[in-house]
N, C-alpha and C positions, 0 to 999 in steps of 0.2 A: 804262765804269766798271765795276770788277771787285768781286764781293762774294763773301764766304766765312763760312761758319758757323762759330762759335766751337767747340771741343771739349766744353765743358760743355753748350752748347744742345743739341749732337747726342746725348750720352750720355741727357740728360733726354727728348729726344724719343724716342729709340729706347725708353727706359723706359715712357714713356706708351703708346707703340704697342704694346708687348708686354702692358702690364698690359690695356689695350683688348681686344686679341687673347685673352687668358685669359678676361677677363669674358665677351666674346661666346660664348666656347665654352662657359662655364658657364651661361650664361643660355640659350644653344641646347640643351644636354643638359637641363636642367631644363624648358625649354618643350617639347621632346620627350617626355619622360617624363609631363609633366603631361598633355599632349594624348591619349598613350597610354591613361593611366588613366581618364581622362574618357571616351573612347569605349569603353573595357571596362565602365564603370559603367554607359554607356547600354546596352550589349549586355546585360548581366546583368540591368538591369532589365526591358528589353523581352522578354527570353526568360523571367523569372519571371513577369511580367504574363500573357503568353499561356500558360503554363503553368498558372498559377492559375485565368485564364478557364477553361480546359477542365477542370479539375477540379471547379470549381463547376456546369457544365454536366453533366457525368458524375454528380455528386452528385445534382443535382436531376432529371436523368433517372431514375436510379435510384429516387429518393424518389417520382418520380410512379408508376412502375410498383408499387412496393411499396405506396403509397397506393391503388392501383386493387384490388391483391389484400385489402387490408385493408377496403375498402369492401364486397367480395364478402363477406368473412368475417362482416361486422356486419348485412347485409342480410337480415332477416327472411323477405321474400317470396322470395329466391333459395333460403335455406335450406330452406325449406318445400317449393319447387318442387322441388328436388332430391331431398327425401325422396320426394315423391310420385311422381317419375320413376322412383325406384328400385322403387317399389311397382308403378307402372303404367307402363312405358316408352312405351306408345301412348296416354296419356291426355293431357288439355289441358296439364300441365307441360311436356310436351316443346316446345311451341310457344312457351311464355313462356320457357323457358329459352334457345331458339334465339335469339328477339326479343333478349333481353338481351345473349346473346354477339355478335349482329351490330351491337347498339348499342355495344359496348366496343370491335369492330375497328373500326368506322368512326370513332369519337371519338378513338381512341388509336392506329389505324394497327397493329393487332396482325396479324401474318401468320395466326394461327389462334388460335381459344379452343378447349379441348378439356375435356369432363368426364369424369374417370376414376374407379374405384372405388377400395378402399383397397389393392390389390392393383397397381395402375398399368394396369388394362385399359381402353381405351377404351369409354365409355357413348354420348358423343355428340361428335361434332367437327364445326366448319364446313366444314372441307375434307375431310371422310368420310375421314381417314386412319385406319388401325387401328393404328398402333405410334405409341404417343405417347410413351414414354420410351425413350431409348438407355441402354445398360449403364452408361456414364458419370455419368448423371442419377439412377441409381435411389437412390444412398445418399443425395442430397440430398433425394430425393423422401419416402423414409422418414423421415428426419428431421426434414420439416417437418410430416409427418403426429404425430410422435412429441412434438415440443415445441409443436404448435399454433400455429405462426407461419408466416407468408409469408415464402418465401425465395427467392433467386435461384440457379438452376443456374449452372455455369461457361459461356461459352462453347464451343459445340460445333459440328462440321461435320455436316450433314445427309448421310447415305450416300446418297442419291437424287440430289439436285441439288449437294451438296458446298459448298451456301451455309452461312455461319455463323449459327447461332440462339443464343437467348439465352430461357430460359424462368423466369417466375415462379409459383411453387406456392403456391396458396391452399387451405390445407385445409378441408374442408366438416364441421362439426359440426352434427347434427341439434338444432334448436330450442336453439342455443346452450347446451347444457347442458354444464358444465364437466368433469362425470364420464364423458360418453359418449364412445366411441370414435368418431374421425373415419370418416364413411361415405364417403370420397373426397376428391377434390379439383379445383379449376379450374385448368388451365394457360394461362396467358398467353404466347403464343410470339412473339418480335418477331426480324424479319430484323436481325442485327446490322449488317449491311453499310449496310442503307438506314436504319436507326435510329440507330443508335451511332458506326459509322465516320465518319459524314457530320460529327459533333459534333467528332470528334477531328481530322480531316485538314486542317480551312479553317484560312487563316492570314490575319490581318488585313491585311498589305501584301503586294505582289509579292515573291517571293524564288525565286532560282534552285536554292536548296539546301535551303530551310526544310521541316523534317518534324516531325510530330507522330504518336506512336503509343501505345499500351497495351501493358502486359507483365505476366507473373504468374511467380511464381516455381514451378516444378515440380520439387522435390528438388534435384538438381545442377544443373539447367539453368533456364534464364528462355525461357520461351515467349512468341514475338510473338503478340498477340492479333488486331491491326487490320494493314488493308492498308498497305505500305509504299510511298512514293514512287519509291524506287529499286530496287525487286526485285518483280516479278510474283509472285502465288501466295503471298506470305509468310505471310498469316495463319493462325495455327494450324499452319503447317508449319515455319517458321523457329525452330529452338532453339539456344540460346547456354550455352555450357558458362560455369558460374560461375567457373571458373579465369581467364576473359579478365576480368581487373578493369579494364583501360582502357576496357572497352566501358560507356556510359552506361547501358543496359538492366540489367546485372550490378551497376552502382553503385546503383542505384535498388533492387533486389531485395537488396543487401547493407546497406542500412538508410541511404542517403547521402542527404541533402535538400538542395535548392538548386542552384546552377549546379556543373557537372563539365565539365573537358575532358578528353578522350580519344580514343579511336578507334572508330568505329561498326563495324556488321557489314560494311561494305565496306572497312574498314581506313582511312577517310579521318579526318583530323583534325578533329575538331568540338569546338563549345561547346554544352552543353545544360543545360537545367533539370530535374530530376527531383524528384517528389513523388508520395507516396501517395494514393490515390483514398480517403478516409474511407470506412467501412463497407464495403470490398470488399477483395478480395485483389490488386487492381489496382494499377499504379503507371504515370503518365504521364512520357513521354519528349518534351522538345520541343527540337529542335537545329538548329543550323545549321554548315555547314563554316567552318572557322576562316578558309579563304581570301576566302571572300565576306565574311566580318564586318570582316576587316583589310584587305580591299582598298582602301576609300578611306582607312585612315588610312596605308598604304604610299605613296599619291600624295602624301597631304599631308606626309610624313616626307621623301620625295624632294624637294619643294619647298622644305621649310624648310632641308634639308642644303643644297640648292644656292644657296640666299640666303645661308646663313651661310658657304659656302665662299667666294661672292662678295665679301661683306664682308670676310673674312678676308683673302682676295686683295688687296681695295683696300688694307686696311690694311698688308699686306706691302709693295704695290705703294709706297704711300707712304713706308715705311720706307727703301726701296731708293732712290726718289728723293732723300730727303734723305741717303742715305749717299752717293750718287754725285754730289750737288750740291756736296757738301762738298769734294770731290776735284777739280772742275772748274772752270776759270777762264772766265768770261765775257768775252772779248775785247772784246766791244762791248755796249753796253746793249741795242740792237735784237735783239742774236742771244739775249742771256737772257732779253728779253722773250717771242721767239718760242718759245725753249725751254718758257718757263713755260706758254704758251698752248697748245704740243704736250702737255705732260704735264697740264694740265687737260682739254684734249679727250680724251686717252685716258681719263683717270679717270672723266670722265662717261660715255664710251662703255660703259665695263666696266658701270657703275653699272646705265644704262640696259638693255643688255641682258641685264642680270642678273635684273631684277625680274621679278614674274608679270603685269604689266598691259603693255599694249602702248603704246609710245610712238613720237611722230612729233614731230621739231623741224624748225621752218622757220627761214627768214630773215626779215627785217624786210617782205620784200616777198611773204609767204606762201609762197615756194617751198622745197621740202622738202630737208633738210641730211641728216637721219638717221632711220633707221627701225628700231627692236630687232627681235628674231626674231619677237616676237609680233605684233608690226604686219605685218611681212612675210606671217605665216601668215594671219591676218584678211582683211587688204587682197588678198591675192592678188600684190602687188607685191613684187620683191626690192629691198633698198636702194640696188643699183646701177642699178637701172630707173628707180626713182622718183626718185632725187637729182636736183634743178633741176627737176622738174615742179612745177605749181601743185598745191596741197593739195587742192582741189575736182576735181580730176582722179583722185588716186588714193584721197582719202578722200571717197567720195560717201555721202551720208546723206540717208534719207527719212522722212516720219512712217508709222509703223505703222498709224494708223488713218485717215489721208487719202490715203496714198501721195505726197502731194507733197512735193517737194524742201525740206529744212530749212536754215535760214541757217547757213553753216559758223562755228563758234565762233572761229575765228582772226582771222575779220574785225573781230568784235567786240574781241576781246583787243588788236588793232593800235590800233583807234580809239579805244578807252576806256582801255586800259592795265589792266584789272583781271582778275580770274580769273571765267573764264563756264563754266557747266555746261550741258549737253545737257537739253533738255526730256525728259520720260518718254515710253515707247513711240516710240523712236526706233531705226530699223533701217539698218545699215551694208551696203551693196550691194558685195559683192567684186568683183574682176576677173571671175571667171567668173560673175557674177550671183548668186552665193550671198548669202542675206539672213541677217543675224544682229542679234538686240537688242542694243543696246550701252548703256553709261553712260560719259560722260566729262566731262572739264573741261579747259581750256586757261588757261595762265596765261603772262605776259609775261616775257621774258629781259632784263634790263636791264645797260648798262653802269655803270661808276663814277659816271658823272654823271646818271644815271636816264634815259638815252634807250633806248627801247625797240629791241633789235638781233634780235629774233627771238621765238618762239612756241614752247611746249613743251606738246604735245598728249597726254593720259594716258587711255586708255580699256580698257575690258576687256569681254569677251564676257559677257553674262546667259544664254545659253540655259540652261545648267545651273540658274541659280537660276531663271529662269523655270519650269523641269521640275519643281523642288522646290518652289516656290511652288503650282504646280497640284496637285501630288499632296497638299500640306498642305492647300488648300482642299477637295479630293475627300474627302480623309481626315476632315475636320472636318465635310463635309456628309453624308458616310456615318454619322458616330457620331452627328450631329444627326439624322438620319433615324432612327437606331436609337431614339433617346430620344423622339422626337415620336410615331411611329408604334408605339411598344410598347403593350401592353394596359394595363400597369401605370403608376402614377404617379411618375415620378422627381423628387426633390427635394432641397434642401439647406438647413440650419439653421447660423446662427450658434452660438457656444457658449452664449449666453443663451437659445436654443430658438426664434428668430425665422427665419421662411421668407426665404432669400435667392434660391431659384429652384424654381420647379415646373415640369413639364413640359406642353405645351399641353392634354394630355387631362385636367387636372385638373377640367375642367366636368364631366366624366362620373362624377367623383366626390364633387363638391360641389355640383352643379347648375349650369345655365347663368346663373342670375339671382344667383350666389353672389359675394360682394365676392373681388377678387385676392388670394389669401393673402400675397404677397410684402410683407414688411415687418411681417406680423402675428405674432404667438406661435402655435405649434402648440396650445397650451393652449385658445384660443379657439373651436376647432373640436371638441374631445373631450368626450364625455358626463362629467358630475361623477363619476359612480360610477367612471369609468376613468383617470380623471385620475392618481392616484398609481400606478397600473401603467405609464402611458406615461411619468410623469417617472422611474421607475425604469429602465425600458428607455434611456431618453435619457442619462441619467446613468452607469449601468453600461456602455454601450458606449464612452462617452468615458474612463471611468477604466479599463477592461480593455484599450481601444486595439486590439479587434479586433471582428471581423464578429459581431452579434447578431440573432435573430429574436424579434420581440414576439409575446406572447399575444393573443388576438383583442380587439379593443378597437372602441368605438363612435363614429363620426363624424358631425357633424349634417349633413344635406343642406339645400340650399337652401329646400326645401319645409317644413322644420321636422321631418322624420322623420330616424330614425337608422339608419346602416348599418354593419354591421361590415365591419372591415378588420384586415389584418395587415400587419405592415411587418418589412423586413429592412434593417440600415444599418451602415455602418462610418464611425470618425471618418476625417476629412481631415488630412494632415500636411503641414508644409512641407518643405524640403530640410534642414533641421536635426532633423527629427523630432517636432517641437512641433505638437500638435493644434490646428487653427485652425479647425475645423467639423466638421459631420456631413452625411452623404449617406446618403439612404435611396430605398427603392422599397417603395410600399404597394400593395396590393391589395384588391380588393373581393371579400370572401368572404359577402356577405349571403346569396346562393343557396345557398352551402354548408352554412351556419349553419341556413337554413331547413329544408333537407332533412334534418340531423341531426334537428331538433325534430320534423319529421313522420314520421321514422323512430322516435323515443323514443314519440311519442304512439301510434304504430300499434302497437308491441309492447307498451305498456301496455295498452292495450284488449283486445289479443287475449290477454294473459294474465289479465285478469279475464273474458274469455269463456270460457276453458277451465274455470275455476273455477266459474261459473255453470252450465255445461253439466253438470260432474261430479256435483253435488248433486241433480240434477234427477230423475233415475231413482227414489231412493228417497224422496225428498219427495214425489214425484207418488203413489206407492203409498201411502203414509200418508194423504193427502189422498182418494184414491181410496176406502180403508175408511172412513174419517169422511162422506164424502158419500153414499156407498152406503147405509150403515146409518143414516144419519139419514133419508134419504129412505125406506127401508123402514119405520123407526119411524114416520114420518108418516102412513103408509097406515094404521096400526094405531090411531093415537091420533086421537079426535075433535077438531074444530075449538075446541071449548068447554074440553076439557082443557087446563090451564096448561103441560103437557110440550108439547102441539102447538107453541106460540109459542117456546119454547126450542130445540126441534128445528130449527124454521124459522131462529132465528137462527143455529144451528151450520151449517146447510146454506149460508148466505149467507155466513158469515164462511170457510166451506172454500172456496167458489166464487171469492171475492175473493183467496185464497191461491193456488187454482190458476191465477189470471189474471196474478198477479206471476210464477208460475212460468213460465207461458206466455210472458211478457215477456222473462224471464230467458234461456229458449231461443230465443226470436226475436232477441236480442242476440247469443248465443252460435253463432246459424246451425245449431242442434239441432233448429229446428222442423221437423217433417214437412210437407211443403206438396205439393199438386198444380196444379202451374201450368198455365195456359194461354195461348194467343196471342191478345192483347187489342188493341183501340184505345184508346189511353190518353185521348184526346179524349171519347170515347164513355163510357168507364168514369167520368171525372172529372164530367162534366156529369150523370150518373144519381146522383152523391153531392152535389151542389151544396145540395139543400134540406137534407139532413140535416146537411150540415157548418153550414148557415145557423142551425139550429136549435141545434147545438152548441155555437157560439160566441157568440150571443146576437144581439139585434137591433140593438144599439148598434154592433156592427162590420159594415162592409160587405165583401163579397167581389166582387173584380173578377175576372172569367174571361176570360184571353187565350190561347185555344188557337192553336196553328199548322195552318194546312190542310197537307193531304198529309203528315201525320204518319206515320212508320214504325211499324209494329207493335212490341210487347214481349210477353215472356213472362214472366208472373207470376201468382202465386196470387192471385184477386182478393180473398180475404181479408186478404192481406198490403197489398195496394193500400188496402184499406178503413182498415188499421192506420197505413200510411204518413201518408197524409192527417189521418186523425182526429188522431194524437199531434202532427203540424206545425201543425195549425189551434190545437188546444188551447193548446200552446206559444206561437203567437202571441196567443191571448186573453189569456192570463196575462201576456204582455210588455207589451200594450197596456193594461190594466187601466183600460178605460173605453170611449170613442168611439175609433173607429180605422178601419183599413182592411186588410185582408189580399188579396194579389195572387196568383193561381195563374196559370202559364204554362206553356206546353209548347212543344217546338220539337226540331228535328234538328240534331245536332252532331257534328262529326268531329275526331279528335285524332290529331296525327301523333307519330312518335317522338322529335322534338326537344322536343316538349312535354311528352309523359310522361318524358323523362330529368330534366326539372326537378320532376316532381311524382311522387313515388315509389310512391303507391299507383293511379296512372293507368295504363292500357294501352290503346294506341293502337288505334284502329278506329272504328267508326259507332255513334252512342249517341242515345238518346232522353232530352231534357230534360223533368224535372218541378220547377219552381222554385216556393217559396213564401214569399212575403216580407211584412213587417209593418213598421208607422210606429211600433212599440213602444220601449221603453226600450234596446235594445240591450245588446251584453255587451263586456267589456273582454276584453284577450288571455288572462289566467289564466283567466278563465270559460271561453273559446271553447276552452282546451285540455283542458277536463275535462267538456265537456257530454255525451258519448257513455258515459261512465263510469256503471256501474250505481250507482243510489241516490244518485248526486250530484245535489243540487238545490239552488237559491237561494231555494226558496219557503220559508215558514214552517213549522213542525212541523205535521204533519197535513192540509198542502195539497197533498203530492204525494208519490210513491215515489221520483222521480228515474230510472224505467224507460222513460219515453216516448221520449225521444232515444235512448238504449240500444237499443229494440226498432226503431227507424228505422235506426240504425246497421247491425245485425244482419240486418234485411230486404235492405237494399241490398247488403251484403256477400255474403249467400247467394245472391243473383241475379246474382253477377257485376258488379255496378256499384260505383259509387264517389261520394261525398258531399263537397261543398264549401260552407263557411259562410264568409259574409261579414257581419260584424257590427262596429259602433263604438258607444259609450255616446251616447245621445240619437239616434242615426240609424237606428235600426231594425235589423233583420236580413235576410237572404236566405239560405234553404237550397235549394242546387242539386244536385237528384239525376239522375245519369247511368245509364240501365239500357240494357244492350247491344239493338242493333238485331235484330230476328228476321225470318225469311223464313216464307212459308207464310200460309195463310189465317186471318183473325180469327175466332175462336169467338164465336158469339152469347151475350149475357149472359141467362140463364135466371132469371127470378123465382122466388124459393121459394114452394112452396105451403105451406099451413099442415099442420103436422105432426100426424097422429092416432097416438097410442102404439099400435102393434099387438100382437097377442098370437098365440102359435104355434098350431100343430095339431097337437101331440103329437110334434114332429120331436126326433130324437135329437141332443145336442149334447155333444160331449167336451170339458172345459175343463182346460186345462194352465196351471198357475201354481205356482212354487217359494214364493211369499209366501201361508202359510196362511190369514191374514186375508182377502186378495183372493180366493182360492180360494173360501172360504166365502160371501163376500160376492156373487161372481159366480153362485155356485150358488142361492143363494136369490132373485137377481133373475130368473134364467132360469126356475125353478119357478114362481114367482108369475105367469109368463107364459105358463105352459102349455107348458114343453117337459120333456124327458125329459133328464136330465142324468148324465154319467158324469165323474169327478173324478179327476184326477192332479196330484201335486204334484212330479213329475219327467218329463223326457222318456223315461225308461226304462220308467216306469210307465204312461206313456201308450201306448207300443208294445205293451207285455202287454196292455194292455186292448183295444186295437184288434183284437190278434190272437184274443183269447180271446171278443171279442164277437161272437156268432152273426148279429145282424142289420147293417144297414150303418148307418154313422154318418153322418149329413147334414151336421154342420157341426164344426169343430174351432175352439175359441176358444183362442189361445195366447198366452202372453207371450213378447216377441222375445227378450229377454237372460235367459238361466237358465244353470245349471249344466249341465253333460255336453256340452250342443250348444244352438245358438240356435233360434229357433222357425223360421225359415226350412228350415234341415236337417230338423228334426222333420216339417215339412209334407211335405216331400219323400219322406220314409220312409213315411209314412203313406197318402198318396197314391197311392204304389204298390201298397199292400194295398186300399185303397179309391178307384179313379178318380174315383167321383161325389163324392167329399167336397169342400166346400167350407171355405174358412179365414178367418179372421178374426182379425188381428193386434191385440195391444195393448200397449202400453207407454209409458212417461214419456219414454224417451229410447231412439231407435231404432239408435243407434250404426252407422249405414249398413248394417245387414244387410238391411232392405228397401228401403231408398232409397240414392240416390248424392247426396251433399252435401245431404241433407234432402229431396231431390225423391223421391216415390214412384215404385216401379218400376212398369210397366205391368200393368195387371189385379191390382193389390194391393189388398186391402181392409184398411184400418187404423182404429183407433179410439185416440185420444191419451187416456192416463190424467191425471187423473182424470175421470172421465165420470158424466153423471147416470143414473138409471134409465132417463127417456123416451130419452135419446140412443143408451143402449146397446141399447135394445128396437128402435129404428129401424133402427140399424146392422145388426144380427142379421138381421132381416128383408130388409134390401138386399143383405146377402151372400148369404142364401138363395136369393133370386130371382134374383142375378148370376150 
């Protein structure tokens, strides 16, 4: 039978095939471009994300360094220590500054910490370097001092080891006086290669060409500041002309932001993301070679082009077949059938060989008829060698987990006549025993009658898929590890403020017993006073669509306490740019807030102390005149005289006023003392009976001393004041029946503890603790208890100076004090005094004092206050002394030179015009070596004492004084 296609049918067929070819070409080109653009967008997103991550890391690093410098500028103890160091470089302040420097170096990995004066000369350095600033840093140094702000220098090479360094300059202004000139600066020096470059150079995933570095514009050039992957020694040495506009570094310095294509310093074609680093002159460049970025795309493009060409070839072949078959006569139906069969086989062969998966075709008995090139490559068998062989011989498969032989899918297809897929974790064992993971499926080939005439097996190599899956799992595990091991809590919120995720360390912030926050509104954990602040932060972040940082706010801990937190957050957007949620990072800053409160409290107490000390001198002079004249008048008036009682009232009132002044001086650490090495246990035991009488019989005293207690060094009278004031304070807090507990012990503090407590210094200390079960105090009261004249007692019940005196005594003896109290739970005062070495001095009981009189000795009195001068003269003359008077140091010198006989004793004020009393004593003792000296003052101003401690061999009497005390002190000095 002969067949022939009609002309119209042939024309419609060719037109249809042509249209199909055009459609495939259009679809192929569209698919090619869309895939290329998709990959480009993925590359842009990845590069931008890495660049923004590094910008955030650099900003955070710089902020941390500037924060350290600003903390130094705000530290009162550090400023005072620097001022003391300038005055006395070999004093105690040197060790204090050095210990703080070591703390900064250990906690923040600084290469060196240096103290310099206002000209840049080194005063103190951890590395003992003598040249702190290079010429390139001088301008920035003087700018920091002029503007009184902490500043970064540029990255600069050290001329000795050629390492790159970066310095933060922290100006030092004495007493935080805004009008005072800076007295110097503290330089925090970081090794840029160790501290900065490591943050820049890391890359999230492996790459052969990826590189990140920071640059800075310098005139008409761009300077590379960090190390480069592809060029050694480039940091601070590689400069690129601004004329090379194709270089990403030049584009960044020219103001470009975002992704940029060009050629880098090697001349290589790269794709880069460039951004400025806020708050600095730096720019970050993150780049990859274009060849690496588009390598995968080129492979895909080749496969797409090959597949498209194969399909077009098939369509063209079909057209040729139709065209040829129209012109051929089939002499016999069998010949026509065979021709059609050959055409179909050829067509199927071309399709099978063109697709990207491996294909094996078998006959009904499972013997191989066809292998496409991919199947040849994977099995190691050529089609010619495999044809006619059993499939199980060529296609060997085993279980990846058990290594057992897996049932061949062709067997099931032939038996069941359905499409069959392989189980997971199946390995193909090639002819050379190479093993590859594969996925496959088998389908039956049926004739027109539905009989199975063979099987087609399609499978693909999963090696690359497995590799990608492993990398994805590793990447996910790595980033999960970052989140789960971070010190801060990572969380996410829905648009209505409900927690959708919190990192596992949330219990560190909310407490082990706190309910899991997922599903709860964040408002349930916020302090009511901070709710509006947190709502505004959350809403403004979603409205602005960018990252923001919250002010400090309080979060409820599971035990009911409130802890201070601060958050930074960003909106979460979908592929369309719509905001779908909120992600944030929260940090517990309770310790920092506590340190700030301690600092402010310390500064406030120090300010009040300076005021108190300033008024003491003149006030004591006035009280001295009142007490002295009143006591002299008492000796002239008979007890029956009404004036006698009034004079006695004047003396009593003046002495009470003098006691207030002494308490003020004790608080201000201006009290002149004579410390001794004491056994604290022995001293306290000697006071217990007196303390019991002081607080009354309704209150028990529990004495709990620790054995083998270290000795301390303190003026015994100050120890009396400490215990008396603390016990009286406890008595008033109890207000009835109660208990006071006095304890002692040995305590040592390390650097870590002192770093969290601003007034503490590391070392060995002796503890004196006084506890009561009284009414306790709230936080507001605790913050003010050491302020002079602050009291919670009713009018007339207290002066408010008892605890202020305690505070001043502790500080004057280089100790510190800690207070714990809660309303209704009592109060505990813990005083820590430095451990001392040396023999404990015995406690000598005071003998009853008899007022002595003189034997006609000659005394020279020097006092610039005329009233005090006349008063002292009257006191001495009443006690049988010859008195010479001088109202100035120059007059005293003239009297001493003109006086023919020797002068037995000079009584002199300490603080006077022209010169102080100590200098005057030196001059007069050169004229009269046997002359004794008695100093008197209401405030010594460290002339005869160091930090209030009397110098060895100095005789001193504190103003105001009574006639009896003065007479005893004069005789004591004459005999000494």
